[in-house]
PDB file of N, CA, C and O in Angstrom, chain B, residues numbered from 101:
ATOM      1  N   MET B 101    -151.784 -35.318 -18.421  1.00  0.00           N
ATOM      2  CA  MET B 101    -151.557 -34.296 -19.413  1.00  0.00           C
ATOM      3  C   MET B 101    -152.637 -33.221 -19.374  1.00  0.00           C
ATOM      4  O   MET B 101    -152.389 -32.071 -19.738  1.00  0.00           O
ATOM      5  N   GLN B 102    -153.832 -33.596 -18.932  1.00  0.00           N
ATOM      6  CA  GLN B 102    -154.912 -32.633 -18.850  1.00  0.00           C
ATOM      7  C   GLN B 102    -154.578 -31.523 -17.851  1.00  0.00           C
ATOM      8  O   GLN B 102    -154.851 -30.349 -18.103  1.00  0.00           O
ATOM      9  N   THR B 103    -153.985 -31.907 -16.710  1.00  0.00           N
ATOM     10  CA  THR B 103    -153.662 -30.922 -15.680  1.00  0.00           C
ATOM     11  C   THR B 103    -152.609 -29.953 -16.182  1.00  0.00           C
ATOM     12  O   THR B 103    -152.732 -28.743 -15.987  1.00  0.00           O
ATOM     13  N   LEU B 104    -151.571 -30.476 -16.828  1.00  0.00           N
ATOM     14  CA  LEU B 104    -150.522 -29.610 -17.350  1.00  0.00           C
ATOM     15  C   LEU B 104    -151.059 -28.677 -18.422  1.00  0.00           C
ATOM     16  O   LEU B 104    -150.659 -27.515 -18.501  1.00  0.00           O
ATOM     17  N   HIS B 105    -151.955 -29.180 -19.238  1.00  0.00           N
ATOM     18  CA  HIS B 105    -152.556 -28.354 -20.283  1.00  0.00           C
ATOM     19  C   HIS B 105    -153.362 -27.209 -19.662  1.00  0.00           C
ATOM     20  O   HIS B 105    -153.314 -26.077 -20.145  1.00  0.00           O
ATOM     21  N   ALA B 106    -154.106 -27.510 -18.586  1.00  0.00           N
ATOM     22  CA  ALA B 106    -154.919 -26.476 -17.946  1.00  0.00           C
ATOM     23  C   ALA B 106    -154.040 -25.408 -17.311  1.00  0.00           C
ATOM     24  O   ALA B 106    -154.392 -24.228 -17.339  1.00  0.00           O
ATOM     25  N   VAL B 107    -152.909 -25.796 -16.743  1.00  0.00           N
ATOM     26  CA  VAL B 107    -152.010 -24.831 -16.123  1.00  0.00           C
ATOM     27  C   VAL B 107    -151.350 -23.967 -17.189  1.00  0.00           C
ATOM     28  O   VAL B 107    -151.172 -22.765 -16.992  1.00  0.00           O
ATOM     29  N   ASP B 108    -150.992 -24.561 -18.297  1.00  0.00           N
ATOM     30  CA  ASP B 108    -150.355 -23.796 -19.366  1.00  0.00           C
ATOM     31  C   ASP B 108    -151.286 -22.733 -19.938  1.00  0.00           C
ATOM     32  O   ASP B 108    -150.836 -21.660 -20.340  1.00  0.00           O
ATOM     33  N   ASN B 109    -152.571 -23.026 -19.975  1.00  0.00           N
ATOM     34  CA  ASN B 109    -153.526 -22.055 -20.499  1.00  0.00           C
ATOM     35  C   ASN B 109    -153.917 -21.000 -19.467  1.00  0.00           C
ATOM     36  O   ASN B 109    -154.590 -20.026 -19.807  1.00  0.00           O
ATOM     37  N   GLY B 110    -153.513 -21.177 -18.238  1.00  0.00           N
ATOM     38  CA  GLY B 110    -153.868 -20.224 -17.198  1.00  0.00           C
ATOM     39  C   GLY B 110    -155.256 -20.447 -16.637  1.00  0.00           C
ATOM     40  O   GLY B 110    -155.767 -19.598 -15.908  1.00  0.00           O
ATOM     41  N   ASP B 111    -155.883 -21.581 -16.962  1.00  0.00           N
ATOM     42  CA  ASP B 111    -157.233 -21.864 -16.478  1.00  0.00           C
ATOM     43  C   ASP B 111    -157.233 -22.269 -15.011  1.00  0.00           C
ATOM     44  O   ASP B 111    -158.119 -21.870 -14.255  1.00  0.00           O
ATOM     45  N   SER B 112    -156.245 -23.060 -14.608  1.00  0.00           N
ATOM     46  CA  SER B 112    -156.227 -23.562 -13.239  1.00  0.00           C
ATOM     47  C   SER B 112    -154.793 -23.552 -12.727  1.00  0.00           C
ATOM     48  O   SER B 112    -153.895 -24.122 -13.346  1.00  0.00           O
ATOM     49  N   THR B 113    -154.596 -22.911 -11.615  1.00  0.00           N
ATOM     50  CA  THR B 113    -153.262 -22.892 -11.008  1.00  0.00           C
ATOM     51  C   THR B 113    -153.265 -23.622  -9.673  1.00  0.00           C
ATOM     52  O   THR B 113    -152.297 -23.544  -8.917  1.00  0.00           O
ATOM     53  N   GLU B 114    -154.356 -24.335  -9.379  1.00  0.00           N
ATOM     54  CA  GLU B 114    -154.469 -25.023  -8.098  1.00  0.00           C
ATOM     55  C   GLU B 114    -153.384 -26.079  -7.922  1.00  0.00           C
ATOM     56  O   GLU B 114    -152.781 -26.166  -6.852  1.00  0.00           O
ATOM     57  N   SER B 115    -153.126 -26.873  -8.941  1.00  0.00           N
ATOM     58  CA  SER B 115    -152.109 -27.917  -8.809  1.00  0.00           C
ATOM     59  C   SER B 115    -150.712 -27.300  -8.691  1.00  0.00           C
ATOM     60  O   SER B 115    -149.864 -27.820  -7.966  1.00  0.00           O
ATOM     61  N   LEU B 116    -150.476 -26.219  -9.385  1.00  0.00           N
ATOM     62  CA  LEU B 116    -149.182 -25.548  -9.287  1.00  0.00           C
ATOM     63  C   LEU B 116    -149.004 -24.923  -7.903  1.00  0.00           C
ATOM     64  O   LEU B 116    -147.915 -24.981  -7.333  1.00  0.00           O
ATOM     65  N   ASP B 117    -150.067 -24.327  -7.361  1.00  0.00           N
ATOM     66  CA  ASP B 117    -150.004 -23.754  -6.017  1.00  0.00           C
ATOM     67  C   ASP B 117    -149.731 -24.828  -4.976  1.00  0.00           C
ATOM     68  O   ASP B 117    -148.949 -24.615  -4.050  1.00  0.00           O
ATOM     69  N   THR B 118    -150.377 -25.986  -5.126  1.00  0.00           N
ATOM     70  CA  THR B 118    -150.161 -27.092  -4.195  1.00  0.00           C
ATOM     71  C   THR B 118    -148.729 -27.589  -4.276  1.00  0.00           C
ATOM     72  O   THR B 118    -148.106 -27.863  -3.250  1.00  0.00           O
ATOM     73  N   LEU B 119    -148.208 -27.707  -5.472  1.00  0.00           N
ATOM     74  CA  LEU B 119    -146.829 -28.140  -5.658  1.00  0.00           C
ATOM     75  C   LEU B 119    -145.853 -27.161  -5.016  1.00  0.00           C
ATOM     76  O   LEU B 119    -144.898 -27.572  -4.358  1.00  0.00           O
ATOM     77  N   MET B 120    -146.089 -25.889  -5.204  1.00  0.00           N
ATOM     78  CA  MET B 120    -145.217 -24.869  -4.611  1.00  0.00           C
ATOM     79  C   MET B 120    -145.298 -24.887  -3.084  1.00  0.00           C
ATOM     80  O   MET B 120    -144.287 -24.717  -2.403  1.00  0.00           O
ATOM     81  N   MET B 121    -146.504 -25.095  -2.547  1.00  0.00           N
ATOM     82  CA  MET B 121    -146.670 -25.131  -1.098  1.00  0.00           C
ATOM     83  C   MET B 121    -145.908 -26.302  -0.488  1.00  0.00           C
ATOM     84  O   MET B 121    -145.204 -26.127   0.507  1.00  0.00           O
ATOM     85  N   PHE B 122    -146.040 -27.490  -1.070  1.00  0.00           N
ATOM     86  CA  PHE B 122    -145.333 -28.645  -0.528  1.00  0.00           C
ATOM     87  C   PHE B 122    -143.830 -28.551  -0.758  1.00  0.00           C
ATOM     88  O   PHE B 122    -143.048 -29.033   0.062  1.00  0.00           O
ATOM     89  N   GLY B 123    -143.422 -27.945  -1.849  1.00  0.00           N
ATOM     90  CA  GLY B 123    -141.993 -27.716  -2.073  1.00  0.00           C
ATOM     91  C   GLY B 123    -141.416 -26.776  -1.037  1.00  0.00           C
ATOM     92  O   GLY B 123    -140.318 -27.010  -0.533  1.00  0.00           O
ATOM     93  N   GLY B 124    -142.144 -25.710  -0.710  1.00  0.00           N
ATOM     94  CA  GLY B 124    -141.701 -24.783   0.327  1.00  0.00           C
ATOM     95  C   GLY B 124    -141.654 -25.438   1.689  1.00  0.00           C
ATOM     96  O   GLY B 124    -140.730 -25.195   2.466  1.00  0.00           O
ATOM     97  N   LEU B 125    -142.642 -26.267   1.987  1.00  0.00           N
ATOM     98  CA  LEU B 125    -142.667 -26.991   3.262  1.00  0.00           C
ATOM     99  C   LEU B 125    -141.473 -27.941   3.366  1.00  0.00           C
ATOM    100  O   LEU B 125    -140.871 -28.069   4.432  1.00  0.00           O
ATOM    101  N   ALA B 126    -141.136 -28.593   2.280  1.00  0.00           N
ATOM    102  CA  ALA B 126    -139.976 -29.483   2.285  1.00  0.00           C
ATOM    103  C   ALA B 126    -138.685 -28.701   2.510  1.00  0.00           C
ATOM    104  O   ALA B 126    -137.802 -29.164   3.232  1.00  0.00           O
ATOM    105  N   LEU B 127    -138.568 -27.537   1.910  1.00  0.00           N
ATOM    106  CA  LEU B 127    -137.367 -26.721   2.107  1.00  0.00           C
ATOM    107  C   LEU B 127    -137.263 -26.205   3.539  1.00  0.00           C
ATOM    108  O   LEU B 127    -136.167 -26.148   4.097  1.00  0.00           O
ATOM    109  N   VAL B 128    -138.383 -25.831   4.135  1.00  0.00           N
ATOM    110  CA  VAL B 128    -138.376 -25.374   5.529  1.00  0.00           C
ATOM    111  C   VAL B 128    -137.958 -26.507   6.452  1.00  0.00           C
ATOM    112  O   VAL B 128    -137.161 -26.303   7.368  1.00  0.00           O
ATOM    113  N   THR B 129    -138.491 -27.699   6.215  1.00  0.00           N
ATOM    114  CA  THR B 129    -138.139 -28.853   7.036  1.00  0.00           C
ATOM    115  C   THR B 129    -136.663 -29.201   6.889  1.00  0.00           C
ATOM    116  O   THR B 129    -135.991 -29.496   7.879  1.00  0.00           O
ATOM    117  N   LEU B 130    -136.167 -29.170   5.686  1.00  0.00           N
ATOM    118  CA  LEU B 130    -134.750 -29.446   5.450  1.00  0.00           C
ATOM    119  C   LEU B 130    -133.876 -28.399   6.127  1.00  0.00           C
ATOM    120  O   LEU B 130    -132.872 -28.740   6.753  1.00  0.00           O
ATOM    121  N   GLY B 131    -134.246 -27.138   6.007  1.00  0.00           N
ATOM    122  CA  GLY B 131    -133.472 -26.069   6.629  1.00  0.00           C
ATOM    123  C   GLY B 131    -133.461 -26.175   8.142  1.00  0.00           C
ATOM    124  O   GLY B 131    -132.419 -25.991   8.772  1.00  0.00           O
ATOM    125  N   ALA B 132    -134.626 -26.473   8.738  1.00  0.00           N
ATOM    126  CA  ALA B 132    -134.687 -26.624  10.192  1.00  0.00           C
ATOM    127  C   ALA B 132    -133.839 -27.802  10.646  1.00  0.00           C
ATOM    128  O   ALA B 132    -133.177 -27.729  11.681  1.00  0.00           O
ATOM    129  N   GLY B 133    -133.855 -28.874   9.889  1.00  0.00           N
ATOM    130  CA  GLY B 133    -133.029 -30.036  10.236  1.00  0.00           C
ATOM    131  C   GLY B 133    -131.550 -29.712  10.158  1.00  0.00           C
ATOM    132  O   GLY B 133    -130.773 -30.155  11.003  1.00  0.00           O
ATOM    133  N   MET B 134    -131.154 -28.951   9.162  1.00  0.00           N
ATOM    134  CA  MET B 134    -129.736 -28.590   9.031  1.00  0.00           C
ATOM    135  C   MET B 134    -129.305 -27.650  10.154  1.00  0.00           C
ATOM    136  O   MET B 134    -128.186 -27.752  10.656  1.00  0.00           O
ATOM    137  N   ILE B 135    -130.188 -26.737  10.548  1.00  0.00           N
ATOM    138  CA  ILE B 135    -129.857 -25.817  11.644  1.00  0.00           C
ATOM    139  C   ILE B 135    -129.736 -26.581  12.953  1.00  0.00           C
ATOM    140  O   ILE B 135    -128.817 -26.334  13.734  1.00  0.00           O
ATOM    141  N   LEU B 136    -130.662 -27.511  13.198  1.00  0.00           N
ATOM    142  CA  LEU B 136    -130.663 -28.236  14.463  1.00  0.00           C
ATOM    143  C   LEU B 136    -129.520 -29.230  14.584  1.00  0.00           C
ATOM    144  O   LEU B 136    -129.218 -29.674  15.692  1.00  0.00           O
ATOM    145  N   THR B 137    -128.879 -29.593  13.487  1.00  0.00           N
ATOM    146  CA  THR B 137    -127.742 -30.494  13.579  1.00  0.00           C
ATOM    147  C   THR B 137    -126.451 -29.765  13.909  1.00  0.00           C
ATOM    148  O   THR B 137    -125.428 -30.405  14.150  1.00  0.00           O
ATOM    149  N   SER B 138    -126.479 -28.449  13.926  1.00  0.00           N
ATOM    150  CA  SER B 138    -125.298 -27.672  14.263  1.00  0.00           C
ATOM    151  C   SER B 138    -124.973 -27.841  15.750  1.00  0.00           C
ATOM    152  O   SER B 138    -125.869 -27.728  16.587  1.00  0.00           O
ATOM    153  N   PRO B 139    -123.720 -28.107  16.091  1.00  0.00           N
ATOM    154  CA  PRO B 139    -123.358 -28.293  17.509  1.00  0.00           C
ATOM    155  C   PRO B 139    -123.594 -27.041  18.354  1.00  0.00           C
ATOM    156  O   PRO B 139    -123.937 -27.150  19.531  1.00  0.00           O
ATOM    157  N   ILE B 140    -123.420 -25.882  17.783  1.00  0.00           N
ATOM    158  CA  ILE B 140    -123.624 -24.642  18.530  1.00  0.00           C
ATOM    159  C   ILE B 140    -125.104 -24.489  18.904  1.00  0.00           C
ATOM    160  O   ILE B 140    -125.431 -24.149  20.041  1.00  0.00           O
ATOM    161  N   VAL B 141    -125.982 -24.739  17.948  1.00  0.00           N
ATOM    162  CA  VAL B 141    -127.415 -24.630  18.206  1.00  0.00           C
ATOM    163  C   VAL B 141    -127.846 -25.682  19.221  1.00  0.00           C
ATOM    164  O   VAL B 141    -128.656 -25.396  20.102  1.00  0.00           O
ATOM    165  N   ARG B 142    -127.317 -26.885  19.107  1.00  0.00           N
ATOM    166  CA  ARG B 142    -127.671 -27.944  20.049  1.00  0.00           C
ATOM    167  C   ARG B 142    -127.240 -27.581  21.462  1.00  0.00           C
ATOM    168  O   ARG B 142    -127.925 -27.916  22.429  1.00  0.00           O
ATOM    169  N   LYS B 143    -126.106 -26.896  21.586  1.00  0.00           N
ATOM    170  CA  LYS B 143    -125.632 -26.488  22.911  1.00  0.00           C
ATOM    171  C   LYS B 143    -126.591 -25.471  23.527  1.00  0.00           C
ATOM    172  O   LYS B 143    -126.925 -25.567  24.708  1.00  0.00           O
ATOM    173  N   TYR B 144    -127.037 -24.493  22.724  1.00  0.00           N
ATOM    174  CA  TYR B 144    -127.952 -23.480  23.229  1.00  0.00           C
ATOM    175  C   TYR B 144    -129.321 -24.067  23.555  1.00  0.00           C
ATOM    176  O   TYR B 144    -129.937 -23.680  24.548  1.00  0.00           O
ATOM    177  N   LEU B 145    -129.798 -24.983  22.742  1.00  0.00           N
ATOM    178  CA  LEU B 145    -131.107 -25.579  22.986  1.00  0.00           C
ATOM    179  C   LEU B 145    -131.066 -26.631  24.082  1.00  0.00           C
ATOM    180  O   LEU B 145    -132.116 -27.023  24.593  1.00  0.00           O
ATOM    181  N   GLY B 146    -129.890 -27.094  24.454  1.00  0.00           N
ATOM    182  CA  GLY B 146    -129.770 -28.080  25.516  1.00  0.00           C
ATOM    183  C   GLY B 146    -130.222 -27.530  26.850  1.00  0.00           C
ATOM    184  O   GLY B 146    -130.751 -28.284  27.667  1.00  0.00           O
ATOM    185  N   GLY B 147    -130.036 -26.251  27.103  1.00  0.00           N
ATOM    186  CA  GLY B 147    -130.448 -25.637  28.353  1.00  0.00           C
ATOM    187  C   GLY B 147    -131.863 -25.104  28.323  1.00  0.00           C
ATOM    188  O   GLY B 147    -132.324 -24.536  29.313  1.00  0.00           O
ATOM    189  N   LEU B 148    -132.565 -25.269  27.215  1.00  0.00           N
ATOM    190  CA  LEU B 148    -133.921 -24.746  27.068  1.00  0.00           C
ATOM    191  C   LEU B 148    -134.919 -25.693  27.706  1.00  0.00           C
ATOM    192  O   LEU B 148    -134.951 -26.880  27.381  1.00  0.00           O
ATOM    193  N   ASP B 149    -135.729 -25.175  28.606  1.00  0.00           N
ATOM    194  CA  ASP B 149    -136.769 -25.974  29.244  1.00  0.00           C
ATOM    195  C   ASP B 149    -138.086 -25.719  28.519  1.00  0.00           C
ATOM    196  O   ASP B 149    -138.670 -24.641  28.632  1.00  0.00           O
ATOM    197  N   VAL B 150    -138.542 -26.713  27.782  1.00  0.00           N
ATOM    198  CA  VAL B 150    -139.737 -26.548  26.949  1.00  0.00           C
ATOM    199  C   VAL B 150    -140.983 -26.346  27.808  1.00  0.00           C
ATOM    200  O   VAL B 150    -141.889 -25.610  27.417  1.00  0.00           O
ATOM    201  N   GLY B 151    -141.037 -26.984  28.960  1.00  0.00           N
ATOM    202  CA  GLY B 151    -142.197 -26.836  29.838  1.00  0.00           C
ATOM    203  C   GLY B 151    -142.392 -25.398  30.293  1.00  0.00           C
ATOM    204  O   GLY B 151    -143.511 -24.886  30.284  1.00  0.00           O
ATOM    205  N   LYS B 152    -141.307 -24.750  30.691  1.00  0.00           N
ATOM    206  CA  LYS B 152    -141.392 -23.352  31.124  1.00  0.00           C
ATOM    207  C   LYS B 152    -141.781 -22.452  29.957  1.00  0.00           C
ATOM    208  O   LYS B 152    -142.535 -21.493  30.128  1.00  0.00           O
ATOM    209  N   LEU B 153    -141.264 -22.763  28.774  1.00  0.00           N
ATOM    210  CA  LEU B 153    -141.594 -21.966  27.594  1.00  0.00           C
ATOM    211  C   LEU B 153    -143.079 -22.055  27.275  1.00  0.00           C
ATOM    212  O   LEU B 153    -143.700 -21.044  26.947  1.00  0.00           O
ATOM    213  N   LEU B 154    -143.660 -23.252  27.365  1.00  0.00           N
ATOM    214  CA  LEU B 154    -145.089 -23.418  27.090  1.00  0.00           C
ATOM    215  C   LEU B 154    -145.950 -22.749  28.157  1.00  0.00           C
ATOM    216  O   LEU B 154    -147.001 -22.189  27.845  1.00  0.00           O
ATOM    217  N   GLN B 155    -145.513 -22.804  29.403  1.00  0.00           N
ATOM    218  CA  GLN B 155    -146.264 -22.133  30.462  1.00  0.00           C
ATOM    219  C   GLN B 155    -146.247 -20.622  30.264  1.00  0.00           C
ATOM    220  O   GLN B 155    -147.252 -19.954  30.506  1.00  0.00           O
ATOM    221  N   ALA B 156    -145.139 -20.093  29.834  1.00  0.00           N
ATOM    222  CA  ALA B 156    -145.038 -18.651  29.612  1.00  0.00           C
ATOM    223  C   ALA B 156    -145.861 -18.222  28.407  1.00  0.00           C
ATOM    224  O   ALA B 156    -146.388 -17.110  28.390  1.00  0.00           O
ATOM    225  N   ALA B 157    -145.983 -19.076  27.404  1.00  0.00           N
ATOM    226  CA  ALA B 157    -146.720 -18.719  26.190  1.00  0.00           C
ATOM    227  C   ALA B 157    -148.224 -18.918  26.344  1.00  0.00           C
ATOM    228  O   ALA B 157    -148.991 -18.388  25.540  1.00  0.00           O
ATOM    229  N   GLY B 158    -148.665 -19.664  27.349  1.00  0.00           N
ATOM    230  CA  GLY B 158    -150.084 -19.963  27.535  1.00  0.00           C
ATOM    231  C   GLY B 158    -150.971 -18.734  27.645  1.00  0.00           C
ATOM    232  O   GLY B 158    -151.934 -18.621  26.887  1.00  0.00           O
ATOM    233  N   PRO B 159    -150.688 -17.799  28.565  1.00  0.00           N
ATOM    234  CA  PRO B 159    -151.552 -16.605  28.682  1.00  0.00           C
ATOM    235  C   PRO B 159    -151.580 -15.754  27.408  1.00  0.00           C
ATOM    236  O   PRO B 159    -152.620 -15.195  27.058  1.00  0.00           O
ATOM    237  N   ASP B 160    -150.461 -15.657  26.729  1.00  0.00           N
ATOM    238  CA  ASP B 160    -150.436 -14.886  25.482  1.00  0.00           C
ATOM    239  C   ASP B 160    -151.306 -15.531  24.420  1.00  0.00           C
ATOM    240  O   ASP B 160    -151.997 -14.842  23.670  1.00  0.00           O
ATOM    241  N   PHE B 161    -151.273 -16.853  24.357  1.00  0.00           N
ATOM    242  CA  PHE B 161    -152.086 -17.573  23.383  1.00  0.00           C
ATOM    243  C   PHE B 161    -153.571 -17.390  23.693  1.00  0.00           C
ATOM    244  O   PHE B 161    -154.376 -17.186  22.784  1.00  0.00           O
ATOM    245  N   ASP B 162    -153.936 -17.462  24.983  1.00  0.00           N
ATOM    246  CA  ASP B 162    -155.334 -17.239  25.363  1.00  0.00           C
ATOM    247  C   ASP B 162    -155.790 -15.831  24.993  1.00  0.00           C
ATOM    248  O   ASP B 162    -156.898 -15.653  24.488  1.00  0.00           O
ATOM    249  N   ARG B 163    -154.959 -14.844  25.236  1.00  0.00           N
ATOM    250  CA  ARG B 163    -155.286 -13.463  24.902  1.00  0.00           C
ATOM    251  C   ARG B 163    -155.463 -13.306  23.387  1.00  0.00           C
ATOM    252  O   ARG B 163    -156.364 -12.601  22.932  1.00  0.00           O
ATOM    253  N   TYR B 164    -154.599 -13.966  22.612  1.00  0.00           N
ATOM    254  CA  TYR B 164    -154.701 -13.912  21.162  1.00  0.00           C
ATOM    255  C   TYR B 164    -156.008 -14.521  20.678  1.00  0.00           C
ATOM    256  O   TYR B 164    -156.663 -13.972  19.792  1.00  0.00           O
ATOM    257  N   MET B 165    -156.387 -15.647  21.256  1.00  0.00           N
ATOM    258  CA  MET B 165    -157.623 -16.303  20.825  1.00  0.00           C
ATOM    259  C   MET B 165    -158.843 -15.447  21.169  1.00  0.00           C
ATOM    260  O   MET B 165    -159.805 -15.424  20.402  1.00  0.00           O
ATOM    261  N   LYS B 166    -158.824 -14.743  22.309  1.00  0.00           N
ATOM    262  CA  LYS B 166    -159.933 -13.871  22.654  1.00  0.00           C
ATOM    263  C   LYS B 166    -160.045 -12.705  21.673  1.00  0.00           C
ATOM    264  O   LYS B 166    -161.141 -12.340  21.249  1.00  0.00           O
ATOM    265  N   LEU B 167    -158.891 -12.126  21.319  1.00  0.00           N
ATOM    266  CA  LEU B 167    -158.908 -11.011  20.369  1.00  0.00           C
ATOM    267  C   LEU B 167    -159.339 -11.460  18.983  1.00  0.00           C
ATOM    268  O   LEU B 167    -160.006 -10.723  18.257  1.00  0.00           O
ATOM    269  N   LYS B 168    -158.955 -12.667  18.629  1.00  0.00           N
ATOM    270  CA  LYS B 168    -159.307 -13.179  17.299  1.00  0.00           C
ATOM    271  C   LYS B 168    -160.810 -13.435  17.193  1.00  0.00           C
ATOM    272  O   LYS B 168    -161.389 -13.265  16.120  1.00  0.00           O
ATOM    273  N   SER B 169    -161.442 -13.838  18.284  1.00  0.00           N
ATOM    274  CA  SER B 169    -162.869 -14.148  18.239  1.00  0.00           C
ATOM    275  C   SER B 169    -163.736 -12.896  18.210  1.00  0.00           C
ATOM    276  O   SER B 169    -164.929 -12.987  17.922  1.00  0.00           O
ATOM    277  N   MET B 170    -163.170 -11.738  18.498  1.00  0.00           N
ATOM    278  CA  MET B 170    -163.965 -10.503  18.512  1.00  0.00           C
ATOM    279  C   MET B 170    -164.325 -10.054  17.134  1.00  0.00           C
ATOM    280  O   MET B 170    -164.992  -9.032  16.972  1.00  0.00           O
TER     281      MET B 170
END
């Protein structure tokens, strides 16, 4: 009850922010699961080679990390 009282007074919104963050994460996970169960999406992703995708993204990721460290 102490936490709810603090949120109602506007003193602390940390617990409310955490609740909203995990609620959003749950909705994203549920949405991704529903999209991936679609037969059309599964057909398109069936031909996707993850290894080639990671190799292609490697240099871009390295470039991003160099720019971020500047």
